C-alpha positions in Angstrom: 97.8 100.8 109.2 99.5 99.1 106.3 103.0 98.0 107.1 106.0 96.9 105.1 107.4 93.5 106.8 109.6 90.9 105.7 108.6 87.3 105.3 111.4 86.2 107.7 109.3 87.0 111.0 106.1 86.2 112.4 104.8 89.8 111.1 104.1 88.3 107.8 102.1 85.7 109.4 99.7 88.1 110.7 99.4 90.8 107.6 97.0 89.6 105.0 98.4 90.3 101.4 95.7 92.9 101.5 96.7 94.8 104.7 100.3 95.3 103.6 103.2 94.5 101.8 105.7 91.5 102.2 109.3 91.5 101.0 111.2 88.3 101.3 114.4 88.3 104.0 116.9 90.2 102.5 115.5 91.7 99.6 116.6 95.3 100.6 115.1 96.8 96.8 111.9 94.5 96.9 111.1 96.1 100.6 112.0 99.8 99.2 109.9 99.2 96.5 107.0 98.3 98.8 107.5 101.2 101.1 107.9 103.8 98.5 104.2 102.6 97.3 102.6 103.5 100.5 104.3 106.5 101.2 103.6 108.1 97.6 100.0 106.4 97.3 97.1 107.9 99.7 94.4 105.8 98.2 96.7 102.3 98.5 97.6 103.1 102.7 93.8 103.9 103.0 92.6 101.0 101.5 95.1 98.7 102.9 94.6 100.5 106.5 91.0 100.0 106.1 91.4 96.0 105.7 94.3 96.3 108.6 91.5 97.7 111.1 89.1 94.6 110.1 91.4 92.2 110.3 92.8 93.6 113.5 89.2 93.7 114.9 89.0 89.7 114.2 91.4 88.9 116.3 91.4 87.7 120.2 91.6 90.6 122.5 94.4 90.6 125.1 92.3 88.9 127.9 91.5 86.5 125.8 94.9 85.9 124.8 96.1 85.7 127.8 93.6 83.0 129.3 94.6 80.8 126.4 98.1 81.2 127.2 97.6 80.5 130.9 95.8 77.7 129.9 98.2 76.4 127.4 100.8 76.7 130.4 98.5 74.9 133.1 98.2 71.8 130.1 
């Protein structure tokens, strides 16, 4: 699913430019425009959704993430 986020948090680091829109923190106008683009363009949503899906599939699964986290804690 394509997303509209601000660059002020962790979500923006996970969102490739082709899979969503990123606005600067506090820039309500830019975020609003980005959201309108997603709402009113079915083609854009479909394109970004496919890229988001492929990006998500490339990320480690939950089991791998938990093992990595536990290994980091055990140091």
